[in-house]
MIVEXKE-454586 format. One record per residue (C-alpha): residue in three letters; residue number from 1; x, y, z. Coordinates in nm, 4 decimals. Example, Ala and Ser with C-alpha at 12.3 -4.5 7.8 and 13.67 -1.06 7.14 Angstrom:
BEGIN
  residu  num         u         v         w
     ala    1    1.2300   -0.4500    0.7800
     ser    2    1.3670   -0.1060    0.7140
END
This chain:
BEGIN
  residu  num         u         v         w
     met    1    0.0000    0.0000    0.0000
     asp    2    0.1100    0.3522   -0.0689
     thr    3    0.1716    0.5146    0.2696
     asp    4    0.0951    0.8675    0.1466
     thr    5   -0.2606    0.8061    0.0289
     met    6   -0.3294    0.4669    0.1915
     thr    7   -0.4682    0.3238   -0.1321
     pro    8   -0.3706   -0.0179   -0.2653
     asp    9   -0.0944   -0.0310   -0.5250
     arg   10   -0.2324   -0.1001   -0.8688
     gly   11   -0.0996   -0.1672   -1.2151
     pro   12    0.2583   -0.0749   -1.3004
     glu   13    0.3427    0.0452   -0.9477
     leu   14    0.2701   -0.3034   -0.8171
     leu   15    0.5066   -0.4691   -1.0664
     thr   16    0.7944   -0.2393   -0.9742
     lys   17    0.7927   -0.3944   -0.6263
     arg   18    0.7436   -0.7544   -0.7359
     ser   19    0.7762   -0.9406   -1.0623
     ile   20    0.6203   -1.2279   -1.2492
     gly   21    0.9591   -1.4031   -1.2375
     gly   22    0.9606   -1.3806   -0.8588
     ile   23    0.6230   -1.5504   -0.8506
     ala   24    0.6860   -1.8114   -1.1217
     val   25    1.0296   -1.9213   -0.9967
     his   26    0.8719   -2.1371   -0.7258
     leu   27    0.6585   -2.3280   -0.9763
     leu   28    0.9530   -2.3587   -1.2141
     ala   29    1.1697   -2.4976   -0.9345
     leu   30    0.9014   -2.7507   -0.8457
     phe   31    0.9528   -2.9151   -1.1851
     thr   32    1.3204   -2.8393   -1.2508
     gly   33    1.4713   -2.8257   -0.9013
     val   34    1.7980   -2.6442   -0.8539
     ile   35    1.8496   -2.6011   -1.2295
     gly   36    1.5465   -2.3771   -1.2886
     ala   37    1.5842   -2.1778   -0.9678
     gly   38    1.9580   -2.1439   -1.0264
     leu   39    1.9125   -2.0118   -1.3791
     val   40    1.6545   -1.7583   -1.2657
     tyr   41    1.8859   -1.6510   -0.9824
     leu   42    2.1782   -1.6058   -1.2224
     val   43    1.9970   -1.4143   -1.4970
     ser   44    1.7616   -1.1968   -1.2927
     asp   45    1.8472   -0.8432   -1.1898
     his   46    1.5144   -0.7708   -1.0160
     pro   47    1.5580   -0.7839   -0.6351
     phe   48    1.2207   -0.9523   -0.5732
     thr   49    1.2861   -1.2215   -0.8339
     lys   50    1.6390   -1.2781   -0.7057
     ala   51    1.5193   -1.3094   -0.3441
     asn   52    1.2503   -1.5627   -0.4366
     ala   53    1.4906   -1.7578   -0.6586
     arg   54    1.7431   -1.7661   -0.3717
     asn   55    1.4801   -1.9022   -0.1325
     ala   56    1.3674   -2.1705   -0.3784
     leu   57    1.7292   -2.2566   -0.4581
     asn   58    1.8194   -2.2933   -0.0900
     trp   59    1.5256   -2.5288   -0.0340
     his   60    1.5927   -2.7429   -0.3403
     phe   61    1.9652   -2.7646   -0.2579
     ser   62    1.8725   -2.8751    0.0946
     val   63    1.6370   -3.1459   -0.0313
     leu   64    1.8855   -3.2625   -0.2945
     leu   65    2.1705   -3.2917   -0.0439
     leu   66    1.9471   -3.4663    0.2101
     ser   67    1.8351   -3.7163   -0.0545
     phe   68    2.1891   -3.7799   -0.1755
     gly   69    2.3233   -3.8193    0.1794
     ala   70    2.0339   -4.0475    0.2775
     phe   71    2.0876   -4.2709   -0.0243
     leu   72    2.4629   -4.2979    0.0359
     thr   73    2.4154   -4.3669    0.4071
     phe   74    2.1539   -4.6322    0.3354
     leu   75    2.3738   -4.7909    0.0677
     leu   76    2.6761   -4.7897    0.2979
     gly   77    2.4747   -4.9628    0.5709
     ala   78    2.3299   -5.2260    0.3392
     asp   79    2.5043   -5.5520    0.4236
     thr   80    2.3666   -5.7523    0.1316
     met   81    2.2558   -5.6708   -0.2191
     thr   82    2.0906   -5.8647   -0.4960
     val   83    2.3107   -5.8741   -0.8038
     gly   84    2.1937   -6.0790   -1.0987
     gly   85    1.9407   -6.2603   -0.8812
     glu   86    2.2019   -6.3631   -0.6227
     met   87    2.2447   -6.2262   -0.2716
     val   88    2.5916   -6.0769   -0.2357
     ser   89    2.7490   -5.9619    0.0909
     trp   90    2.8618   -5.6082    0.0217
     ser   91    2.9026   -5.3748    0.3185
     pro   92    3.2566   -5.2510    0.3922
     leu   93    3.1493   -5.1903    0.7535
     pro   94    3.1563   -5.4511    1.0313
     gly   95    2.8195   -5.6142    1.1148
     pro   96    2.6912   -5.4054    1.4085
     leu   97    2.8104   -5.0775    1.2582
     ala   98    2.6528   -5.1666    0.9225
     asn   99    2.3203   -5.2229    1.1010
     ile  100    2.3359   -4.8842    1.2749
     val  101    2.4345   -4.7031    0.9547
     gly  102    2.1607   -4.8894    0.7641
     leu  103    1.9041   -4.7850    1.0242
     leu  104    2.0262   -4.4248    1.0069
     gly  105    2.0040   -4.4424    0.6271
     thr  106    1.6456   -4.5669    0.6518
     val  107    1.5512   -4.2777    0.8809
     leu  108    1.7226   -4.0299    0.6477
     leu  109    1.5441   -4.1791    0.3449
     phe  110    1.2142   -4.1326    0.5267
     ala  111    1.3098   -3.7697    0.6035
     ala  112    1.4061   -3.7139    0.2393
     gly  113    1.0720   -3.8567    0.1246
     leu  114    0.8932   -3.6244    0.3661
     ala  115    1.0972   -3.3305    0.2338
     trp  116    0.9941   -3.4167   -0.1230
     leu  117    0.6301   -3.4213   -0.0143
     leu  118    0.6711   -3.0892    0.1678
     thr  119    0.8202   -2.9406   -0.1489
     ser  120    0.4758   -2.9270   -0.3106
     leu  121    0.3195   -2.7639   -0.0063
     phe  122    0.6052   -2.5163    0.0372
     thr  123    0.5923   -2.4287   -0.3339
     leu  124    0.2234   -2.3449   -0.3032
     val  125    0.2805   -2.1300    0.0066
     ala  126    0.5827   -1.9525   -0.1455
     thr  127    0.3940   -1.8817   -0.4690
     ile  128    0.0953   -1.7369   -0.2842
     lys  129    0.3243   -1.5273   -0.0623
     ala  130    0.5058   -1.4005   -0.3735
     ile  131    0.1752   -1.3039   -0.5357
     phe  132    0.1075   -1.0855   -0.2322
     gly  133    0.4574   -0.9354   -0.2460
     thr  134    0.6473   -1.1349    0.0176
     ser  135    0.9684   -1.3245   -0.0407
     trp  136    0.9008   -1.6272    0.1810
     glu  137    1.1908   -1.8311    0.3168
     tyr  138    1.1227   -2.2028    0.3160
     pro  139    1.1328   -2.3485    0.6695
     leu  140    1.4166   -2.5903    0.7509
     ala  141    1.6142   -2.4889    0.4415
     arg  142    1.9866   -2.4405    0.4837
     glu  143    2.1149   -2.1066    0.3610
     phe  144    2.3575   -2.1948    0.0812
     ile  145    2.3016   -1.8734   -0.1139
     asn  146    2.2947   -1.5476    0.0880
END
């Protein structure tokens, strides 16, 4: 709102404060992940678009790293694998440690799955907030890009 006249911003004045790119980056990132948000962040010079792209990028980096770490931890803790229809003992870790790491990997995989589900909800919230002119920071996202 304009503080001088207390009337809502309309038309071109509204778009000087926020941009279509700042709104659409969340939906783009939903389908393209860090690639779409990263490209928007790199090419945009509008502060609102850049702030929203940074927030989406931080979230998608967080989810990607969690997923990658969860998969590696689970794989490291797996003591047997099926290769060509045969069970093969694989884990480089001793038995009890492999079980603990495997359990940790399972918990992390569950957390990564939950994060992927939350991505849709957070994208919706961030898009709506951007429509109303707010650059919303995704909860639980690590800040990789300042």
